[in-house]
N, CA, C and O atoms as a GROMACS GRO file, in nm:
protein
  304
    1MET      N    1  -0.834   0.645  -0.746
    1MET     CA    2  -0.896   0.530  -0.792
    1MET      C    3  -0.908   0.432  -0.675
    1MET      O    4  -0.813   0.415  -0.599
    2LYS      N    5  -1.023   0.368  -0.661
    2LYS     CA    6  -1.048   0.259  -0.551
    2LYS      C    7  -1.002   0.124  -0.602
    2LYS      O    8  -1.038   0.073  -0.708
    3ALA      N    9  -0.920   0.072  -0.516
    3ALA     CA   10  -0.862  -0.071  -0.547
    3ALA      C   11  -0.903  -0.167  -0.438
    3ALA      O   12  -0.906  -0.134  -0.319
    4ASP      N   13  -0.936  -0.296  -0.485
    4ASP     CA   14  -0.970  -0.394  -0.392
    4ASP      C   15  -0.856  -0.450  -0.302
    4ASP      O   16  -0.874  -0.494  -0.188
    5GLU      N   17  -0.741  -0.441  -0.363
    5GLU     CA   18  -0.617  -0.495  -0.300
    5GLU      C   19  -0.499  -0.412  -0.340
    5GLU      O   20  -0.502  -0.352  -0.447
    6THR      N   21  -0.393  -0.403  -0.256
    6THR     CA   22  -0.275  -0.325  -0.295
    6THR      C   23  -0.156  -0.417  -0.283
    6THR      O   24  -0.143  -0.493  -0.187
    7LEU      N   25  -0.072  -0.408  -0.379
    7LEU     CA   26   0.049  -0.486  -0.380
    7LEU      C   27   0.174  -0.381  -0.378
    7LEU      O   28   0.193  -0.298  -0.467
    8ASP      N   29   0.247  -0.398  -0.277
    8ASP     CA   30   0.375  -0.311  -0.255
    8ASP      C   31   0.497  -0.372  -0.334
    8ASP      O   32   0.546  -0.476  -0.289
    9CYS      N   33   0.547  -0.318  -0.442
    9CYS     CA   34   0.653  -0.351  -0.504
    9CYS      C   35   0.766  -0.255  -0.506
    9CYS      O   36   0.862  -0.268  -0.583
   10VAL      N   37   0.753  -0.156  -0.417
   10VAL     CA   38   0.857  -0.053  -0.408
   10VAL      C   39   0.988  -0.131  -0.369
   10VAL      O   40   0.990  -0.223  -0.288
   11GLY      N   41   1.086  -0.088  -0.431
   11GLY     CA   42   1.234  -0.140  -0.425
   11GLY      C   43   1.263  -0.253  -0.508
   11GLY      O   44   1.378  -0.297  -0.509
   12LEU      N   45   1.167  -0.311  -0.584
   12LEU     CA   46   1.185  -0.419  -0.669
   12LEU      C   47   1.199  -0.365  -0.818
   12LEU      O   48   1.136  -0.269  -0.861
   13TYR      N   49   1.286  -0.437  -0.886
   13TYR     CA   50   1.300  -0.396  -1.027
   13TYR      C   51   1.272  -0.497  -1.118
   13TYR      O   52   1.270  -0.613  -1.078
   14CYS      N   53   1.246  -0.467  -1.253
   14CYS     CA   54   1.205  -0.539  -1.362
   14CYS      C   55   1.279  -0.675  -1.353
   14CYS      O   56   1.400  -0.669  -1.330
   15PRO      N   57   1.221  -0.799  -1.368
   15PRO     CA   58   1.074  -0.804  -1.388
   15PRO      C   59   0.983  -0.846  -1.263
   15PRO      O   60   0.874  -0.903  -1.272
   16MET      N   61   1.048  -0.807  -1.143
   16MET     CA   62   0.976  -0.859  -1.024
   16MET      C   63   0.834  -0.796  -0.999
   16MET      O   64   0.744  -0.866  -0.954
   17PRO      N   65   0.815  -0.667  -1.028
   17PRO     CA   66   0.679  -0.623  -0.998
   17PRO      C   67   0.589  -0.695  -1.090
   17PRO      O   68   0.482  -0.732  -1.041
   18ILE      N   69   0.613  -0.721  -1.213
   18ILE     CA   70   0.522  -0.810  -1.293
   18ILE      C   71   0.496  -0.941  -1.248
   18ILE      O   72   0.383  -0.989  -1.253
   19VAL      N   73   0.610  -1.012  -1.197
   19VAL     CA   74   0.598  -1.143  -1.148
   19VAL      C   75   0.501  -1.146  -1.033
   19VAL      O   76   0.410  -1.229  -1.031
   20HIS      N   77   0.519  -1.046  -0.927
   20HIS     CA   78   0.438  -1.035  -0.815
   20HIS      C   79   0.298  -1.007  -0.852
   20HIS      O   80   0.207  -1.066  -0.792
   21THR      N   81   0.272  -0.919  -0.949
   21THR     CA   82   0.137  -0.890  -0.992
   21THR      C   83   0.063  -1.010  -1.051
   21THR      O   84  -0.056  -1.032  -1.028
   22ALA      N   85   0.140  -1.085  -1.127
   22ALA     CA   86   0.072  -1.204  -1.192
   22ALA      C   87   0.030  -1.306  -1.084
   22ALA      O   88  -0.075  -1.371  -1.095
   23LYS      N   89   0.123  -1.320  -0.970
   23LYS     CA   90   0.094  -1.416  -0.869
   23LYS      C   91  -0.036  -1.358  -0.794
   23LYS      O   92  -0.130  -1.432  -0.766
   24LYS      N   93  -0.036  -1.234  -0.765
   24LYS     CA   94  -0.153  -1.175  -0.682
   24LYS      C   95  -0.276  -1.179  -0.766
   24LYS      O   96  -0.384  -1.209  -0.716
   25MET      N   97  -0.263  -1.150  -0.895
   25MET     CA   98  -0.392  -1.151  -0.977
   25MET      C   99  -0.464  -1.292  -0.965
   25MET      O  100  -0.586  -1.297  -0.961
   26LYS      N  101  -0.397  -1.393  -0.960
   26LYS     CA  102  -0.462  -1.528  -0.936
   26LYS      C  103  -0.542  -1.542  -0.806
   26LYS      O  104  -0.622  -1.635  -0.791
   27GLU      N  105  -0.519  -1.448  -0.713
   27GLU     CA  106  -0.596  -1.464  -0.588
   27GLU      C  107  -0.720  -1.370  -0.603
   27GLU      O  108  -0.808  -1.380  -0.517
   28LEU      N  109  -0.734  -1.284  -0.701
   28LEU     CA  110  -0.842  -1.188  -0.714
   28LEU      C  111  -0.962  -1.263  -0.787
   28LEU      O  112  -0.943  -1.359  -0.862
   29GLU      N  113  -1.084  -1.211  -0.761
   29GLU     CA  114  -1.198  -1.239  -0.842
   29GLU      C  115  -1.211  -1.165  -0.968
   29GLU      O  116  -1.166  -1.050  -0.967
   30PRO      N  117  -1.262  -1.208  -1.075
   30PRO     CA  118  -1.288  -1.134  -1.193
   30PRO      C  119  -1.355  -1.001  -1.160
   30PRO      O  120  -1.454  -0.996  -1.087
   31GLY      N  121  -1.299  -0.892  -1.215
   31GLY     CA  122  -1.364  -0.758  -1.182
   31GLY      C  123  -1.310  -0.670  -1.069
   31GLY      O  124  -1.334  -0.550  -1.054
   32GLN      N  125  -1.227  -0.752  -0.988
   32GLN     CA  126  -1.161  -0.675  -0.884
   32GLN      C  127  -1.040  -0.608  -0.936
   32GLN      O  128  -0.977  -0.653  -1.032
   33VAL      N  129  -1.006  -0.486  -0.865
   33VAL     CA  130  -0.891  -0.398  -0.908
   33VAL      C  131  -0.780  -0.402  -0.806
   33VAL      O  132  -0.794  -0.386  -0.684
   34LEU      N  133  -0.665  -0.427  -0.873
   34LEU     CA  134  -0.537  -0.443  -0.790
   34LEU      C  135  -0.459  -0.304  -0.818
   34LEU      O  136  -0.446  -0.256  -0.930
   35GLU      N  137  -0.414  -0.253  -0.709
   35GLU     CA  138  -0.323  -0.141  -0.712
   35GLU      C  139  -0.184  -0.193  -0.692
   35GLU      O  140  -0.159  -0.265  -0.595
   36VAL      N  141  -0.094  -0.160  -0.777
   36VAL     CA  142   0.047  -0.199  -0.761
   36VAL      C  143   0.129  -0.065  -0.730
   36VAL      O  144   0.114   0.034  -0.801
   37LEU      N  145   0.210  -0.068  -0.627
   37LEU     CA  146   0.295   0.044  -0.598
   37LEU      C  147   0.432   0.001  -0.639
   37LEU      O  148   0.478  -0.108  -0.602
   38ALA      N  149   0.496   0.082  -0.712
   38ALA     CA  150   0.640   0.052  -0.754
   38ALA      C  151   0.719   0.184  -0.787
   38ALA      O  152   0.669   0.286  -0.833
   39ASP      N  153   0.839   0.166  -0.759
   39ASP     CA  154   0.934   0.289  -0.786
   39ASP      C  155   1.023   0.272  -0.902
   39ASP      O  156   1.105   0.359  -0.930
   40ASP      N  157   1.010   0.160  -0.974
   40ASP     CA  158   1.085   0.136  -1.096
   40ASP      C  159   1.006   0.197  -1.219
   40ASP      O  160   0.895   0.154  -1.251
   41PRO      N  161   1.068   0.296  -1.283
   41PRO     CA  162   0.989   0.364  -1.404
   41PRO      C  163   0.967   0.280  -1.513
   41PRO      O  164   0.897   0.323  -1.604
   42GLY      N  165   1.022   0.150  -1.522
   42GLY     CA  166   0.991   0.052  -1.619
   42GLY      C  167   0.852   0.000  -1.610
   42GLY      O  168   0.800  -0.058  -1.706
   43ILE      N  169   0.786   0.019  -1.492
   43ILE     CA  170   0.649  -0.020  -1.469
   43ILE      C  171   0.554   0.044  -1.573
   43ILE      O  172   0.455  -0.014  -1.617
   44LYS      N  173   0.593   0.170  -1.610
   44LYS     CA  174   0.507   0.247  -1.694
   44LYS      C  175   0.484   0.184  -1.838
   44LYS      O  176   0.380   0.208  -1.900
   45GLN      N  177   0.588   0.099  -1.891
   45GLN     CA  178   0.570   0.036  -2.003
   45GLN      C  179   0.530  -0.116  -1.989
   45GLN      O  180   0.455  -0.176  -2.066
   46ASP      N  181   0.592  -0.168  -1.879
   46ASP     CA  182   0.573  -0.316  -1.847
   46ASP      C  183   0.434  -0.343  -1.821
   46ASP      O  184   0.377  -0.438  -1.875
   47MET      N  185   0.377  -0.267  -1.744
   47MET     CA  186   0.221  -0.306  -1.698
   47MET      C  187   0.127  -0.305  -1.805
   47MET      O  188   0.052  -0.402  -1.817
   48PRO      N  189   0.120  -0.198  -1.892
   48PRO     CA  190   0.031  -0.215  -2.000
   48PRO      C  191   0.055  -0.319  -2.103
   48PRO      O  192  -0.039  -0.372  -2.162
   49SER      N  193   0.185  -0.349  -2.127
   49SER     CA  194   0.216  -0.456  -2.200
   49SER      C  195   0.180  -0.606  -2.148
   49SER      O  196   0.142  -0.697  -2.222
   50TRP      N  197   0.196  -0.613  -2.021
   50TRP     CA  198   0.159  -0.739  -1.954
   50TRP      C  199   0.000  -0.744  -1.960
   50TRP      O  200  -0.053  -0.852  -1.984
   51CYS      N  201  -0.071  -0.643  -1.942
   51CYS     CA  202  -0.219  -0.644  -1.938
   51CYS      C  203  -0.258  -0.687  -2.079
   51CYS      O  204  -0.346  -0.772  -2.096
   52LYS      N  205  -0.194  -0.632  -2.177
   52LYS     CA  206  -0.232  -0.666  -2.316
   52LYS      C  207  -0.212  -0.810  -2.350
   52LYS      O  208  -0.287  -0.870  -2.427
   53THR      N  209  -0.106  -0.868  -2.289
   53THR     CA  210  -0.070  -1.001  -2.312
   53THR      C  211  -0.150  -1.099  -2.241
   53THR      O  212  -0.172  -1.209  -2.291
   54THR      N  213  -0.200  -1.061  -2.116
   54THR     CA  214  -0.271  -1.148  -2.037
   54THR      C  215  -0.424  -1.124  -2.042
   54THR      O  216  -0.495  -1.205  -1.983
   55GLY      N  217  -0.477  -1.025  -2.103
   55GLY     CA  218  -0.612  -0.984  -2.117
   55GLY      C  219  -0.678  -0.924  -1.998
   55GLY      O  220  -0.801  -0.913  -1.991
   56ASN      N  221  -0.591  -0.885  -1.900
   56ASN     CA  222  -0.637  -0.797  -1.789
   56ASN      C  223  -0.655  -0.658  -1.838
   56ASN      O  224  -0.604  -0.628  -1.946
   57GLU      N  225  -0.725  -0.568  -1.768
   57GLU     CA  226  -0.752  -0.439  -1.810
   57GLU      C  227  -0.664  -0.342  -1.734
   57GLU      O  228  -0.669  -0.332  -1.611
   58PHE      N  229  -0.580  -0.266  -1.814
   58PHE     CA  230  -0.498  -0.163  -1.759
   58PHE      C  231  -0.589  -0.041  -1.732
   58PHE      O  232  -0.648   0.009  -1.828
   59LEU      N  233  -0.604   0.010  -1.610
   59LEU     CA  234  -0.691   0.121  -1.581
   59LEU      C  235  -0.620   0.260  -1.575
   59LEU      O  236  -0.681   0.366  -1.590
   60GLY      N  237  -0.490   0.252  -1.553
   60GLY     CA  238  -0.417   0.387  -1.549
   60GLY      C  239  -0.310   0.377  -1.440
   60GLY      O  240  -0.298   0.281  -1.364
   61ILE      N  241  -0.228   0.496  -1.442
   61ILE     CA  242  -0.117   0.501  -1.350
   61ILE      C  243  -0.118   0.646  -1.296
   61ILE      O  244  -0.163   0.742  -1.358
   62GLU      N  245  -0.064   0.650  -1.174
   62GLU     CA  246  -0.057   0.780  -1.105
   62GLU      C  247   0.087   0.784  -1.053
   62GLU      O  248   0.142   0.681  -1.014
   63GLU      N  249   0.146   0.900  -1.051
   63GLU     CA  250   0.276   0.909  -0.989
   63GLU      C  251   0.266   1.013  -0.872
   63GLU      O  252   0.213   1.123  -0.885
   64ASP      N  253   0.326   0.965  -0.752
   64ASP     CA  254   0.335   1.054  -0.642
   64ASP      C  255   0.474   1.046  -0.578
   64ASP      O  256   0.512   0.944  -0.521
   65LYS      N  257   0.546   1.152  -0.586
   65LYS     CA  258   0.680   1.152  -0.521
   65LYS      C  259   0.768   1.029  -0.558
   65LYS      O  260   0.822   0.962  -0.471
   66GLY      N  261   0.779   1.003  -0.689
   66GLY     CA  262   0.864   0.892  -0.737
   66GLY      C  263   0.804   0.750  -0.721
   66GLY      O  264   0.869   0.654  -0.762
   67VAL      N  265   0.684   0.734  -0.663
   67VAL     CA  266   0.620   0.611  -0.655
   67VAL      C  267   0.500   0.609  -0.750
   67VAL      O  268   0.416   0.700  -0.746
   68TYR      N  269   0.491   0.505  -0.839
   68TYR     CA  270   0.393   0.479  -0.926
   68TYR      C  271   0.281   0.396  -0.870
   68TYR      O  272   0.306   0.294  -0.805
   69LYS      N  273   0.163   0.435  -0.894
   69LYS     CA  274   0.048   0.352  -0.851
   69LYS      C  275  -0.026   0.314  -0.975
   69LYS      O  276  -0.090   0.398  -1.039
   70VAL      N  277  -0.019   0.189  -1.011
   70VAL     CA  278  -0.075   0.125  -1.116
   70VAL      C  279  -0.191   0.043  -1.095
   70VAL      O  280  -0.186  -0.045  -1.009
   71PHE      N  281  -0.301   0.064  -1.168
   71PHE     CA  282  -0.432   0.000  -1.133
   71PHE      C  283  -0.463  -0.097  -1.255
   71PHE      O  284  -0.451  -0.066  -1.374
   72VAL      N  285  -0.505  -0.217  -1.209
   72VAL     CA  286  -0.533  -0.324  -1.314
   72VAL      C  287  -0.659  -0.397  -1.263
   72VAL      O  288  -0.674  -0.430  -1.145
   73ARG      N  289  -0.749  -0.420  -1.362
   73ARG     CA  290  -0.872  -0.495  -1.334
   73ARG      C  291  -0.857  -0.625  -1.374
   73ARG      O  292  -0.807  -0.641  -1.486
   74LYS      N  293  -0.890  -0.728  -1.305
   74LYS     CA  294  -0.881  -0.865  -1.348
   74LYS      C  295  -0.991  -0.899  -1.445
   74LYS      O  296  -1.107  -0.864  -1.419
   75SER      N  297  -0.962  -0.961  -1.549
   75SER     CA  298  -1.053  -1.001  -1.657
   75SER      C  299  -1.148  -1.120  -1.598
   75SER      O  300  -1.117  -1.191  -1.502
   76GLY      N  301  -1.260  -1.129  -1.667
   76GLY     CA  302  -1.345  -1.237  -1.643
   76GLY      C  303  -1.298  -1.372  -1.681
   76GLY      O  304  -1.369  -1.470  -1.662
   0.00000   0.00000   0.00000
């Protein structure tokens, strides 16, 4: 998946990946996609929940060698 920005949260644990994602999303334009890299398995539940709460679009998650790549589109 193609992302406009990448946020590296590897080594951070709940709730820090979500905190950093929220801060980074404020910098993006509506419609842009953020890729969040994390190695905390909690991201698999936390990010969809955060997107539902904030109205941003959860696009999916990929796992590669213990690193999760989560894709979120900023809502308008």
